[in-house]
C-alpha positions as CSV (number, residue, x, y, z in Angstrom):
1,M,13.0,27.4,-34.8
2,S,9.9,29.1,-33.5
3,D,7.7,27.6,-30.7
4,Q,5.0,26.8,-33.3
5,E,7.4,25.0,-35.5
6,M,8.7,23.0,-32.6
7,N,5.2,22.1,-31.6
8,D,4.3,21.1,-35.1
9,E,7.4,18.9,-35.3
10,K,6.4,17.3,-32.0
11,F,2.9,16.6,-33.4
12,E,4.5,14.9,-36.4
13,L,6.5,12.7,-33.9
14,G,3.3,11.8,-32.0
15,L,1.6,11.0,-35.3
16,S,4.5,8.7,-36.2
17,F,4.2,6.8,-33.0
18,H,0.4,6.7,-33.5
19,Q,0.7,5.2,-36.9
20,Q,3.4,2.7,-35.8
21,G,1.0,1.3,-33.2
22,N,2.4,2.9,-30.1
23,P,-0.6,4.7,-28.7
24,D,0.8,5.3,-25.2
25,Q,3.8,7.2,-26.5
26,A,1.6,9.1,-29.0
27,E,-0.9,10.1,-26.3
28,M,1.9,11.5,-24.1
29,I,3.2,13.6,-27.1
30,Y,-0.2,14.8,-28.1
31,R,-0.8,16.1,-24.6
32,E,2.5,17.9,-24.7
33,V,1.5,19.5,-28.0
34,L,-1.8,20.7,-26.5
35,N,0.0,22.1,-23.5
36,G,2.0,24.2,-26.0
37,N,-1.0,25.0,-28.3
38,P,-4.5,24.3,-26.9
39,N,-5.9,25.2,-30.3
40,H,-4.2,22.3,-32.2
41,K,-7.4,20.7,-33.6
42,H,-5.6,17.6,-35.0
43,A,-3.9,16.9,-31.7
44,W,-7.3,17.0,-30.0
45,S,-8.8,14.7,-32.6
46,N,-6.0,12.2,-32.6
47,L,-5.9,12.2,-28.8
48,G,-9.7,11.4,-28.9
49,A,-9.0,8.5,-31.3
50,I,-6.5,7.0,-28.9
51,L,-8.8,7.4,-25.9
52,S,-11.7,5.9,-27.8
53,K,-9.6,2.9,-28.6
54,K,-8.9,2.5,-24.9
55,N,-12.7,2.7,-24.2
56,K,-12.3,6.0,-22.4
57,L,-15.3,7.3,-24.3
58,E,-16.2,10.3,-22.2
59,E,-12.7,11.7,-22.4
60,A,-12.5,10.9,-26.2
61,I,-15.8,12.7,-26.8
62,N,-14.6,15.7,-24.9
63,C,-11.4,15.8,-27.1
64,Y,-13.5,15.6,-30.3
65,R,-15.7,18.4,-29.1
66,K,-12.6,20.6,-28.3
67,A,-11.4,20.1,-31.8
68,L,-14.8,21.0,-33.2
69,E,-14.9,24.2,-31.1
70,I,-11.8,25.2,-33.0
71,D,-13.1,24.2,-36.4
72,Q,-16.8,23.4,-37.0
73,Q,-16.0,22.3,-40.6
74,F,-13.7,19.5,-39.4
75,G,-15.6,16.6,-41.1
76,E,-13.3,13.8,-40.1
77,C,-13.6,14.8,-36.5
78,W,-17.4,14.9,-36.7
79,F,-17.1,11.3,-38.1
80,N,-14.9,10.2,-35.2
81,L,-17.3,11.8,-32.7
82,G,-20.2,9.9,-34.3
83,N,-18.2,6.6,-33.9
84,A,-17.5,7.4,-30.3
85,L,-21.1,8.2,-29.5
86,R,-22.2,5.0,-31.2
87,K,-19.7,3.0,-29.2
88,G,-21.0,4.7,-26.1
89,M,-24.6,3.7,-27.0
90,N,-25.8,7.1,-27.9
91,P,-27.2,6.6,-31.4
92,V,-29.2,9.9,-31.4
93,G,-26.1,11.9,-30.8
94,A,-24.2,9.7,-33.3
95,E,-26.8,10.4,-36.0
96,A,-26.4,14.2,-35.6
97,A,-22.6,13.9,-35.7
98,F,-22.6,11.8,-38.9
99,V,-25.0,14.2,-40.6
100,Q,-22.6,17.1,-39.7
101,A,-19.7,15.0,-41.1
102,L,-21.5,14.5,-44.4
103,K,-22.3,18.2,-44.6
104,C,-18.7,19.0,-44.3
105,N,-17.5,16.3,-46.7
106,N,-20.2,14.3,-48.5
107,S,-17.6,11.8,-49.7
108,L,-17.0,10.5,-46.2
109,F,-18.1,6.9,-46.9
110,G,-17.7,5.8,-43.3
111,A,-19.9,8.6,-42.1
112,A,-22.7,7.5,-44.4
113,V,-22.4,4.0,-43.1
114,G,-22.4,5.2,-39.5
115,L,-25.5,7.3,-40.2
116,G,-27.3,4.2,-41.4
117,Q,-26.2,2.2,-38.4
118,S,-27.2,4.9,-35.9
119,L,-30.6,5.1,-37.6
120,S,-31.0,1.3,-37.2
121,E,-30.0,1.5,-33.5
122,Q,-32.8,4.0,-33.0
123,G,-35.4,1.7,-34.6
124,K,-35.6,4.0,-37.7
125,F,-35.3,1.0,-40.0
126,P,-37.0,2.5,-43.1
127,Q,-34.7,5.5,-43.1
128,A,-31.7,3.3,-42.4
129,A,-32.6,1.0,-45.4
130,E,-32.8,4.1,-47.7
131,V,-29.4,5.2,-46.6
132,F,-27.8,1.8,-47.2
133,K,-29.6,1.6,-50.6
134,Q,-28.1,4.9,-51.6
135,I,-24.6,3.8,-50.6
136,I,-24.9,0.5,-52.4
137,A,-26.0,2.3,-55.6
138,Q,-22.5,3.9,-55.6
139,K,-20.5,1.1,-54.0
140,K,-22.0,-2.3,-55.1
141,D,-19.0,-4.5,-54.1
142,D,-19.0,-4.0,-50.3
143,P,-20.7,-7.0,-48.7
144,D,-21.0,-5.3,-45.3
145,L,-23.4,-2.8,-46.8
146,Y,-25.7,-5.7,-47.9
147,S,-25.5,-7.0,-44.4
148,H,-26.6,-3.7,-42.9
149,L,-29.4,-3.3,-45.5
150,G,-30.6,-6.9,-44.9
151,N,-30.8,-6.2,-41.1
152,A,-32.8,-3.0,-41.6
153,L,-35.2,-4.8,-43.9
154,R,-35.6,-7.8,-41.6
155,M,-36.4,-5.6,-38.7
156,Q,-39.3,-4.1,-40.7
157,G,-40.7,-7.7,-41.2
158,L,-39.6,-7.7,-44.9
159,R,-38.0,-11.2,-44.4
160,D,-38.1,-12.3,-48.1
161,E,-36.5,-9.1,-49.3
162,A,-34.0,-9.3,-46.6
163,M,-33.0,-12.9,-47.4
164,Q,-32.5,-11.9,-51.0
165,V,-30.1,-9.1,-49.9
166,Y,-28.2,-11.5,-47.6
167,Q,-27.8,-14.0,-50.5
168,M,-26.4,-11.1,-52.7
169,M,-23.9,-10.4,-49.8
170,L,-22.8,-14.1,-49.8
171,N,-22.5,-14.2,-53.6
172,L,-20.1,-11.3,-53.6
173,R,-17.5,-13.2,-51.7
174,P,-18.5,-16.9,-51.3
175,N,-15.2,-17.9,-49.9
176,D,-14.6,-14.9,-47.6
177,P,-14.7,-16.2,-43.9
178,K,-16.0,-12.9,-42.7
179,I,-19.0,-12.9,-45.1
180,I,-19.7,-16.6,-44.5
181,H,-19.7,-15.8,-40.8
182,Q,-22.1,-12.9,-41.3
183,Y,-24.4,-15.1,-43.3
184,G,-24.3,-17.7,-40.5
185,L,-25.3,-15.0,-38.0
186,V,-28.4,-14.3,-40.1
187,M,-29.3,-18.0,-40.3
188,M,-29.0,-18.2,-36.5
189,D,-31.1,-15.1,-35.9
190,V,-34.0,-16.5,-38.0
191,G,-33.8,-19.9,-36.3
192,R,-32.1,-21.9,-39.1
193,L,-29.6,-23.4,-36.7
194,E,-28.2,-26.3,-38.7
195,E,-27.5,-23.9,-41.6
196,A,-25.8,-21.4,-39.2
197,F,-23.7,-24.3,-37.8
198,N,-22.6,-25.2,-41.3
199,Q,-21.7,-21.6,-42.2
200,F,-19.6,-21.2,-39.1
201,K,-17.9,-24.5,-39.7
202,Y,-17.0,-23.5,-43.2
203,A,-15.7,-20.1,-42.0
204,L,-13.5,-21.8,-39.5
205,S,-12.2,-24.3,-42.1
206,L,-11.0,-21.3,-44.1
207,K,-9.7,-19.3,-41.1
208,Q,-9.0,-21.3,-37.9
209,D,-7.9,-18.3,-35.9
210,Y,-11.2,-16.4,-36.3
211,P,-12.4,-15.5,-32.7
212,E,-15.8,-14.2,-33.8
213,A,-16.6,-17.4,-35.7
214,H,-15.5,-19.5,-32.7
215,N,-17.8,-17.4,-30.4
216,S,-20.7,-17.7,-32.8
217,M,-20.1,-21.5,-33.2
218,S,-20.2,-21.7,-29.4
219,I,-23.6,-19.9,-29.3
220,V,-25.2,-22.1,-32.0
221,L,-23.9,-25.2,-30.4
222,Q,-25.5,-24.2,-27.2
223,M,-28.8,-23.7,-29.1
224,L,-28.3,-27.2,-30.6
225,K,-27.6,-28.7,-27.1
226,Q,-24.0,-29.6,-27.9
227,D,-22.5,-27.8,-24.9
228,D,-19.1,-29.5,-24.5
229,N,-18.0,-28.4,-28.0
230,A,-19.6,-25.0,-27.2
231,L,-17.3,-24.4,-24.3
232,A,-14.2,-25.4,-26.3
233,H,-15.0,-22.9,-29.0
234,N,-15.8,-20.2,-26.5
235,L,-12.4,-20.7,-24.7
236,E,-10.7,-20.6,-28.1
237,A,-12.4,-17.3,-28.9
238,V,-11.1,-15.5,-25.7
239,K,-7.7,-17.1,-26.2
240,L,-7.4,-15.7,-29.7
241,N,-8.8,-12.3,-28.6
242,P,-8.5,-11.6,-24.8
243,N,-10.4,-8.3,-25.4
244,F,-13.4,-10.0,-27.0
245,T,-16.3,-8.6,-24.9
246,E,-19.1,-10.7,-26.3
247,A,-17.1,-13.9,-25.9
248,W,-16.4,-13.2,-22.2
249,N,-20.1,-12.6,-21.7
250,N,-20.9,-15.9,-23.5
251,L,-18.3,-17.7,-21.4
252,G,-20.0,-16.4,-18.3
253,N,-23.3,-17.8,-19.4
254,L,-21.7,-21.2,-20.0
255,Y,-20.0,-21.3,-16.7
256,G,-23.2,-20.2,-14.9
257,L,-25.3,-22.9,-16.5
258,G,-22.6,-25.4,-15.5
259,G,-22.9,-24.6,-11.8
260,K,-19.6,-22.6,-11.6
261,P,-20.8,-19.3,-10.2
262,K,-17.3,-18.0,-9.4
263,E,-15.9,-18.6,-12.9
264,A,-19.1,-17.1,-14.4
265,I,-18.9,-14.0,-12.3
266,D,-15.2,-13.5,-13.2
267,A,-16.0,-13.8,-16.9
268,F,-18.9,-11.3,-16.7
269,R,-16.7,-8.8,-14.8
270,K,-14.1,-9.1,-17.6
271,S,-16.8,-8.4,-20.2
272,I,-18.0,-5.3,-18.3
273,A,-14.5,-4.0,-17.8
274,L,-14.0,-4.2,-21.6
275,Q,-17.4,-2.6,-22.4
276,P,-18.7,-0.7,-19.3
277,R,-21.7,0.7,-21.1
278,A,-23.1,-2.7,-22.1
279,I,-26.3,-3.0,-20.1
280,P,-27.1,-6.7,-21.0
281,F,-23.7,-7.9,-19.9
282,H,-23.9,-6.1,-16.6
283,S,-27.4,-7.5,-16.0
284,N,-26.1,-11.0,-16.7
285,L,-23.6,-10.4,-13.9
286,L,-26.3,-9.4,-11.5
287,L,-28.5,-12.4,-12.2
288,N,-25.5,-14.8,-11.7
289,L,-24.6,-13.3,-8.4
290,H,-27.7,-15.0,-6.9
291,Y,-26.1,-18.4,-7.6
292,S,-23.1,-17.6,-5.5
293,P,-23.2,-18.9,-1.9
294,D,-20.6,-16.3,-0.9
295,M,-22.6,-13.2,-1.7
296,T,-24.7,-11.5,1.0
297,G,-28.0,-9.7,0.3
298,A,-26.4,-6.4,1.0
299,E,-23.5,-7.1,-1.3
300,I,-25.8,-8.1,-4.1
301,Y,-27.9,-4.9,-3.6
302,K,-24.8,-2.8,-3.8
303,E,-24.0,-4.4,-7.2
304,H,-27.5,-3.6,-8.4
305,A,-27.2,0.0,-7.2
306,G,-23.9,0.1,-9.1
307,W,-25.6,-1.0,-12.3
308,A,-28.0,1.9,-12.0
309,E,-25.2,4.4,-11.3
310,A,-23.3,3.1,-14.3
311,H,-26.1,3.2,-16.8
312,L,-28.8,5.6,-15.7
313,K,-27.0,8.6,-14.2
314,N,-27.6,10.9,-17.3
315,Y,-31.3,10.0,-17.7
316,P,-33.6,13.0,-17.8
317,P,-35.8,13.7,-14.8
318,A,-39.3,12.3,-14.9
319,Q,-42.0,14.5,-16.3
320,P,-45.4,14.8,-14.6
321,F,-48.3,12.6,-15.7
322,D,-51.7,13.8,-16.9
323,N,-53.5,10.5,-16.4
324,N,-57.1,10.7,-15.2
325,K,-56.9,10.7,-11.4
326,E,-60.2,9.0,-10.7
327,G,-59.4,6.3,-8.1
328,G,-62.1,3.8,-9.0
329,R,-62.0,3.9,-12.8
330,K,-60.8,1.1,-15.2
331,L,-57.0,1.1,-15.3
332,R,-54.7,0.7,-18.2
333,L,-52.2,-2.1,-17.3
334,G,-49.0,-2.3,-19.4
335,I,-46.8,-5.4,-19.3
336,V,-43.3,-5.1,-20.6
337,S,-41.6,-8.4,-21.3
338,P,-39.3,-10.2,-23.8
339,D,-41.1,-13.5,-23.0
340,F,-44.4,-13.4,-24.8
341,R,-43.3,-16.7,-26.2
342,K,-42.5,-20.3,-25.1
343,H,-40.8,-19.5,-21.8
344,T,-41.0,-20.5,-18.1
345,V,-42.5,-17.0,-17.2
346,N,-45.6,-18.1,-19.0
347,A,-46.4,-20.4,-16.2
348,F,-47.3,-17.2,-14.3
349,M,-48.2,-14.8,-17.1
350,E,-50.9,-16.7,-18.9
351,P,-53.1,-17.6,-15.9
352,F,-52.4,-14.2,-14.4
353,L,-54.0,-12.6,-17.5
354,D,-57.0,-14.9,-17.0
355,S,-57.3,-14.2,-13.3
356,I,-57.6,-10.4,-13.3
357,D,-60.9,-8.8,-13.9
358,R,-60.8,-7.4,-17.4
359,N,-63.7,-5.1,-16.6
360,K,-61.2,-3.3,-14.3
361,F,-58.1,-3.5,-16.4
362,E,-57.4,-2.8,-20.1
363,V,-54.2,-4.7,-20.9
364,F,-51.4,-3.5,-23.2
365,A,-48.5,-5.9,-24.0
366,Y,-45.2,-4.3,-24.9
367,S,-43.2,-7.1,-26.4
368,S,-39.5,-7.5,-27.0
369,V,-39.6,-11.0,-28.2
370,I,-36.7,-11.8,-30.5
371,R,-38.2,-14.9,-32.2
372,P,-42.0,-14.9,-32.1
373,D,-43.7,-18.3,-32.0
374,E,-47.2,-19.7,-31.7
375,K,-47.3,-18.7,-28.1
376,T,-46.7,-15.1,-29.2
377,E,-49.8,-15.4,-31.3
378,Q,-51.8,-16.7,-28.4
379,F,-50.8,-13.7,-26.2
380,K,-51.9,-11.3,-28.9
381,L,-55.4,-12.8,-28.4
382,K,-55.2,-12.6,-24.6
383,V,-54.5,-8.8,-24.4
384,D,-56.4,-5.8,-25.6
385,H,-53.3,-4.3,-27.3
386,F,-50.1,-6.0,-28.4
387,K,-47.2,-3.8,-29.5
388,D,-43.8,-4.9,-30.6
389,V,-41.2,-2.6,-29.1
390,R,-38.1,-4.8,-29.6
391,P,-36.7,-2.6,-32.4
392,I,-37.7,0.7,-30.7
393,P,-35.2,2.5,-28.5
394,D,-36.0,2.9,-24.8
395,M,-36.6,6.6,-24.9
396,I,-39.1,6.3,-27.8
397,A,-40.8,3.2,-26.2
398,S,-41.2,5.2,-23.0
399,S,-42.9,8.0,-24.9
400,M,-45.2,5.5,-26.6
401,I,-46.2,4.1,-23.2
402,R,-46.9,7.6,-21.9
403,K,-48.9,8.4,-25.0
404,D,-51.0,5.2,-24.3
405,Q,-51.8,6.7,-20.9
406,I,-50.7,3.6,-19.0
407,D,-51.6,3.8,-15.3
408,V,-49.8,0.7,-14.1
409,L,-46.7,-0.7,-15.8
410,L,-45.5,-4.2,-14.9
411,D,-42.0,-5.6,-15.4
412,L,-41.7,-9.4,-15.5
413,A,-38.1,-9.6,-16.5
414,G,-35.9,-7.6,-14.2
415,H,-32.3,-8.3,-15.1
416,T,-33.0,-11.4,-17.2
417,A,-32.2,-11.6,-21.0
418,G,-34.0,-9.1,-23.2
419,S,-35.3,-7.0,-20.3
420,R,-36.1,-3.3,-20.9
421,L,-35.4,-1.8,-17.5
422,P,-34.4,1.7,-19.0
423,I,-38.0,2.1,-19.9
424,F,-38.9,2.0,-16.2
425,A,-35.9,4.2,-15.3
426,L,-37.5,6.8,-17.6
427,K,-40.6,6.7,-15.4
428,S,-43.1,5.7,-18.1
429,A,-46.2,5.3,-15.9
430,P,-47.4,6.6,-12.5
431,I,-47.3,3.1,-10.9
432,Q,-44.5,0.8,-11.8
433,I,-44.2,-2.7,-10.4
434,T,-41.6,-5.5,-10.8
435,Q,-42.4,-9.1,-9.9
436,F,-42.0,-12.8,-10.6
437,G,-39.5,-12.9,-13.5
438,Y,-36.5,-11.8,-11.5
439,P,-35.9,-12.6,-7.8
440,N,-34.6,-9.3,-6.5
441,T,-34.6,-5.5,-6.8
442,T,-33.9,-3.7,-10.1
443,G,-31.6,-1.3,-8.3
444,I,-33.3,1.6,-10.1
445,P,-33.8,4.6,-7.7
446,G,-37.5,5.6,-7.6
447,F,-38.5,2.6,-9.7
448,G,-41.8,2.2,-7.8
449,F,-42.8,-1.1,-6.2
450,R,-41.9,-4.8,-6.0
451,I,-44.6,-7.4,-5.2
452,T,-43.5,-10.0,-2.8
453,D,-44.9,-11.8,0.4
454,T,-44.1,-12.0,4.1
455,F,-42.5,-15.5,3.8
456,A,-39.9,-14.6,1.2
457,D,-39.4,-11.0,2.4
458,P,-40.3,-10.9,6.1
459,K,-40.8,-7.4,7.4
460,G,-37.6,-5.9,8.6
461,L,-35.3,-8.4,6.9
462,T,-34.8,-7.2,3.3
463,E,-36.2,-3.6,2.9
464,A,-32.7,-2.1,3.0
465,N,-31.7,-4.1,0.0
466,H,-34.3,-2.8,-2.3
467,S,-34.7,0.4,-4.4
468,E,-38.4,-0.3,-4.6
469,E,-41.1,-0.2,-1.9
470,L,-42.1,-3.7,-1.0
471,V,-45.8,-4.6,-1.4
472,R,-46.5,-7.9,0.4
473,L,-49.4,-10.0,-0.8
474,P,-51.2,-12.4,1.6
475,G,-49.9,-15.9,1.0
476,L,-47.5,-16.3,-2.0
477,A,-46.3,-13.4,-4.2
478,W,-47.2,-15.5,-7.2
479,C,-49.4,-18.4,-8.1
480,Y,-48.9,-21.9,-9.6
481,Q,-50.7,-23.3,-12.6
482,P,-50.9,-27.1,-12.2
483,P,-49.8,-28.8,-15.5
484,A,-52.7,-30.3,-17.3
485,D,-50.5,-33.0,-19.0
486,A,-48.7,-34.2,-15.9
487,P,-49.0,-38.0,-15.2
488,E,-50.7,-39.3,-12.1
489,V,-48.6,-39.6,-8.9
490,P,-46.8,-42.9,-9.2
491,K,-47.8,-45.5,-6.6
492,R,-44.5,-46.4,-5.2
493,S,-43.0,-46.8,-1.8
494,P,-39.5,-45.7,-0.7
495,K,-37.2,-48.7,-0.3
496,A,-35.3,-48.9,3.0
497,G,-31.6,-48.5,2.4
498,A,-32.2,-47.3,-1.2
499,I,-33.7,-43.8,-0.7
500,I,-33.4,-41.5,-3.8
501,F,-32.7,-37.9,-3.0
502,G,-32.9,-35.5,-6.0
503,S,-33.2,-32.1,-7.6
504,L,-34.2,-31.4,-11.1
505,N,-33.4,-27.8,-10.9
506,N,-31.0,-26.0,-13.3
507,M,-27.4,-27.1,-12.7
508,A,-26.5,-23.5,-12.2
509,K,-28.1,-23.7,-8.7
510,H,-25.9,-26.7,-7.7
511,N,-22.8,-24.8,-6.4
512,G,-20.0,-26.2,-4.4
513,K,-21.6,-25.6,-1.0
514,V,-24.8,-27.3,-2.1
515,L,-22.9,-30.3,-3.3
516,S,-20.9,-30.4,-0.1
517,L,-24.0,-30.5,2.1
518,W,-25.7,-33.1,-0.1
519,A,-22.5,-35.2,0.0
520,K,-22.8,-35.2,3.9
521,L,-26.4,-36.2,3.6
522,L,-25.5,-39.2,1.4
523,S,-22.9,-40.2,4.0
524,A,-25.5,-39.9,6.7
525,V,-28.0,-42.1,4.9
526,P,-26.3,-45.4,3.8
527,G,-27.4,-46.8,0.4
528,S,-29.1,-43.6,-0.6
529,K,-28.5,-42.0,-4.1
530,L,-28.7,-38.5,-5.5
531,R,-30.5,-37.9,-8.8
532,L,-29.7,-34.6,-10.7
533,L,-30.6,-33.0,-14.0
534,S,-27.3,-32.8,-15.9
535,G,-26.0,-29.4,-16.9
536,P,-24.5,-28.4,-20.2
537,G,-22.1,-31.0,-21.4
538,Q,-19.8,-33.3,-19.4
539,E,-18.1,-30.5,-17.5
540,S,-20.9,-30.1,-15.0
541,I,-21.1,-33.9,-14.5
542,K,-17.3,-34.0,-13.8
543,M,-17.7,-31.1,-11.3
544,V,-20.4,-33.0,-9.3
545,R,-18.6,-36.3,-9.3
546,H,-15.4,-34.5,-8.2
547,A,-17.3,-32.7,-5.3
548,L,-18.6,-36.0,-4.0
549,Q,-15.3,-37.8,-4.3
550,T,-13.6,-35.0,-2.4
551,A,-16.1,-35.4,0.3
552,G,-15.4,-39.1,0.6
553,V,-18.5,-40.3,-1.2
554,N,-18.5,-42.7,-4.0
555,P,-19.3,-40.6,-7.1
556,D,-21.3,-43.5,-8.6
557,R,-24.0,-42.7,-6.0
558,V,-25.1,-39.7,-8.1
559,E,-27.3,-40.3,-11.2
560,F,-27.6,-37.8,-14.0
561,L,-30.7,-37.4,-16.1
562,P,-30.6,-35.7,-19.5
563,R,-32.8,-32.9,-20.6
564,M,-36.3,-34.2,-21.1
565,E,-39.6,-33.4,-22.6
566,K,-42.3,-32.4,-20.2
567,K,-43.9,-35.7,-19.8
568,E,-40.6,-37.4,-18.9
569,Y,-39.7,-34.6,-16.6
570,F,-42.8,-35.0,-14.5
571,A,-42.4,-38.7,-14.4
572,A,-38.8,-38.3,-13.2
573,L,-39.9,-36.0,-10.4
574,G,-42.3,-38.7,-9.3
575,E,-39.5,-41.2,-9.0
576,I,-37.6,-39.2,-6.4
577,D,-38.3,-40.0,-2.8
578,I,-37.2,-36.8,-1.2
579,A,-36.4,-33.6,-3.2
580,L,-33.6,-31.3,-2.1
581,D,-33.9,-27.6,-2.6
582,P,-30.7,-25.9,-3.8
583,F,-29.4,-22.8,-2.1
584,P,-29.0,-19.8,-2.1
585,Y,-31.1,-19.9,-5.3
586,N,-34.1,-22.1,-4.4
587,G,-36.4,-23.7,-6.9
588,G,-39.7,-22.0,-7.8
589,I,-41.9,-23.6,-10.4
590,T,-39.7,-26.7,-10.3
591,S,-40.5,-27.0,-6.5
592,C,-44.2,-26.7,-7.2
593,D,-43.9,-29.3,-10.0
594,T,-42.1,-31.6,-7.5
595,L,-44.8,-31.3,-4.9
596,W,-47.5,-31.9,-7.6
597,M,-45.9,-35.2,-8.4
598,G,-46.2,-36.3,-4.8
599,T,-42.5,-35.8,-3.9
600,P,-41.9,-33.9,-0.6
601,L,-39.3,-31.1,-0.7
602,L,-36.8,-30.2,2.0
603,T,-35.5,-26.7,2.0
604,L,-32.8,-24.7,4.0
605,A,-34.2,-21.3,4.9
606,G,-32.0,-18.3,3.8
607,T,-32.2,-14.5,4.4
608,T,-33.1,-13.3,0.9
609,Y,-36.1,-13.6,-1.4
610,V,-34.3,-16.0,-3.7
611,S,-33.2,-18.2,-0.8
612,R,-36.6,-18.2,0.9
613,Q,-38.8,-19.4,-2.0
614,G,-38.8,-22.9,-0.5
615,V,-40.0,-21.4,2.8
616,A,-42.8,-19.5,1.0
617,I,-44.0,-22.5,-1.0
618,L,-43.9,-25.0,1.8
619,S,-45.5,-22.6,4.3
620,N,-48.4,-22.1,2.0
621,V,-48.9,-25.8,1.4
622,G,-48.8,-26.7,5.1
623,M,-45.4,-28.4,5.1
624,E,-43.6,-26.1,7.6
625,D,-41.9,-29.2,9.1
626,W,-39.9,-29.6,5.9
627,I,-38.1,-26.3,6.5
628,A,-34.7,-26.5,8.0
629,K,-33.0,-23.5,9.7
630,T,-29.4,-24.8,9.7
631,P,-27.4,-27.2,7.5
632,E,-27.2,-29.6,10.5
633,E,-31.0,-29.5,10.8
634,F,-31.3,-30.1,7.1
635,I,-29.3,-33.3,7.3
636,E,-31.2,-34.5,10.4
637,K,-34.6,-33.8,8.9
638,A,-33.6,-35.6,5.7
639,K,-32.2,-38.5,7.6
640,K,-35.3,-38.8,9.8
641,S,-37.6,-38.7,6.8
642,A,-35.6,-41.3,4.9
643,S,-36.1,-43.7,7.8
644,E,-39.9,-43.3,7.8
645,A,-41.0,-45.1,4.6
646,A,-44.6,-45.4,5.7
647,R,-44.8,-41.6,6.4
648,L,-43.3,-40.8,3.0
649,S,-45.8,-43.1,1.2
650,L,-48.7,-41.6,3.1
651,L,-47.5,-38.1,2.2
652,R,-47.0,-39.1,-1.4
653,G,-50.6,-40.1,-1.7
654,K,-52.1,-36.8,-0.5
655,L,-49.5,-34.2,-1.5
656,R,-51.1,-33.3,-4.8
657,D,-54.4,-32.7,-3.1
658,M,-52.7,-30.6,-0.5
659,V,-51.2,-28.4,-3.3
660,K,-54.4,-28.2,-5.2
661,K,-56.4,-27.0,-2.2
662,S,-53.7,-24.5,-1.1
663,S,-53.5,-20.8,-1.8
664,I,-50.7,-21.4,-4.3
665,C,-53.2,-22.8,-6.8
666,D,-56.0,-20.4,-6.1
667,W,-55.8,-18.1,-9.1
668,K,-59.2,-16.5,-8.5
669,A,-58.1,-15.4,-5.0
670,Y,-54.7,-14.4,-6.3
671,G,-56.2,-12.2,-9.0
672,S,-58.4,-10.5,-6.4
673,K,-55.6,-9.8,-3.9
674,W,-53.3,-8.6,-6.7
675,E,-56.0,-6.2,-7.9
676,E,-56.7,-5.0,-4.4
677,A,-53.0,-4.2,-3.8
678,V,-52.6,-2.4,-7.1
679,R,-55.9,-0.4,-6.7
680,K,-54.6,0.7,-3.3
681,L,-51.3,2.0,-4.9
682,W,-53.3,3.7,-7.6
683,K,-55.6,5.5,-5.1
684,T,-52.7,6.6,-3.0
685,W,-51.0,8.1,-6.1
686,C,-54.3,9.9,-7.1
687,A,-54.6,11.3,-3.6
688,S,-51.0,12.5,-3.5
689,K,-51.4,14.5,-6.7
């Protein structure tokens, strides 16, 4: 037997192992084949398929390219390369590969579908829709094609036409759990939550061991505020499929909201290990690191730098700008945000737009809102130009911003949901700034600037943990818009021996160390109670009660308030005697709301921006004596204040006025100092060019 025959026989053995579901053995044999014959195109292609399955995408892509160097007409290999590039989030490269696959073999159905999907992923929805229509004309009985077509139509705003296509999809197989699940996803995406819930429930009645349906049920239950059941479905999803990336990410979100930062971080790390190129999952991890009391600022910065290294290392170098370099002219300000809708960021964004001099700034909004609402329509009237970039890939969106000649580009999302940080990594404007929406660095080298203040980021304390240059505004880095619909401060006096401590912050901020310190406080102040906003479901309540019981405190001394409408929320803040600031993730808007309702706030100063928001707010209101430097001092200050009922009553009566007259409510002054800082950055850039 010749060497070639032996090698071919060895390849057949590897292929047999491959087909029998033994990829490790097959991989070893394919490599042996290639050692004997480096020009064996099928061994290269099959090795690529195994590596792709193992999420070793760069190695897989290299294998496919080796095979294609040997045979440019290898259509199936072009198809496999396209799939690997799509999986690696390179839809442009995938499109080109699928086109080549179809040129080699126009009957490759999968390549045609992949072409349509890669077009959709680039925001080329009209072209994608045409591709799917052409495929459906030849293959009318595949419901997945109707799903793809419906998505492409919906992203063009053709909602009625899209819904007709989705109904056709469901009619093809009305009792197929997969199709029912897909239809439920559509209902969830358009905000028809009860219908989505019913579809997922029906799918699970037909197929109980369906991890994707369990994960989707978990998500819709969260949206319907039925969080206990959400956790159960989520846990079932990862039990059924331990490699289900999206389910691990969702589980991380649930644990985070429930005040379990360690469990959340572990779940996010699992999702990233399974899908290293998924930027949103990695960003979720970064956000949740801030809730952990065990992470230092330097450690969190290292994680942010790791995010940039993982996702941005192959980005092209920034091209020079040709913006008009006149230092005093009217500037074009671009704001990139997924939150031009009902969202907490609007507490800053709306009054901010009103505070800046529109004779000096022409404002462009680049929106990535998933579900527009009436607030979205209001923002369209507040800015000069409103552009929906949600369906547009980052590279194309960056080109659009450059074409608009944006001078200053503002990020208000950081690593929060829906952010578009790659647009900033592509250097889309001469001056790029991040502020408010995210409490830390982006981690992106050469990003530009981060607006902060000397209270939250004292000079010399945090510079080393930022990839941006820090720009410190006088006073607070942001401003507070007092709520017009808040009730009057209640006329009530603290009762001796019945002091109510409280925090209506997100339960995610109430980690074990916070609860341990607050339990010591309850022990130090007999008769006192702790009032908290409950987290998702009963799990967070059990966690808090267990923490108090472990510390030797009767768990009945903690009261839980349900999620409330705004009016009830403000009233509840006013019924607390002394508010406690969680750490390391302090309150922000919630702290200001608390003070507005006449309730004093006690904070424990940290060493990072996120753990010094209490310091910044209280310092600007004139309440420096409510800042503790150590846990021991925190308890002593709380204990002393709890014993001074008359002082608390006096403070309650004047606190709203103190806030109103402070710099944190002076939007006119804030707009001026923001403009001054940005103009200085602009003039510096002009002079340097």
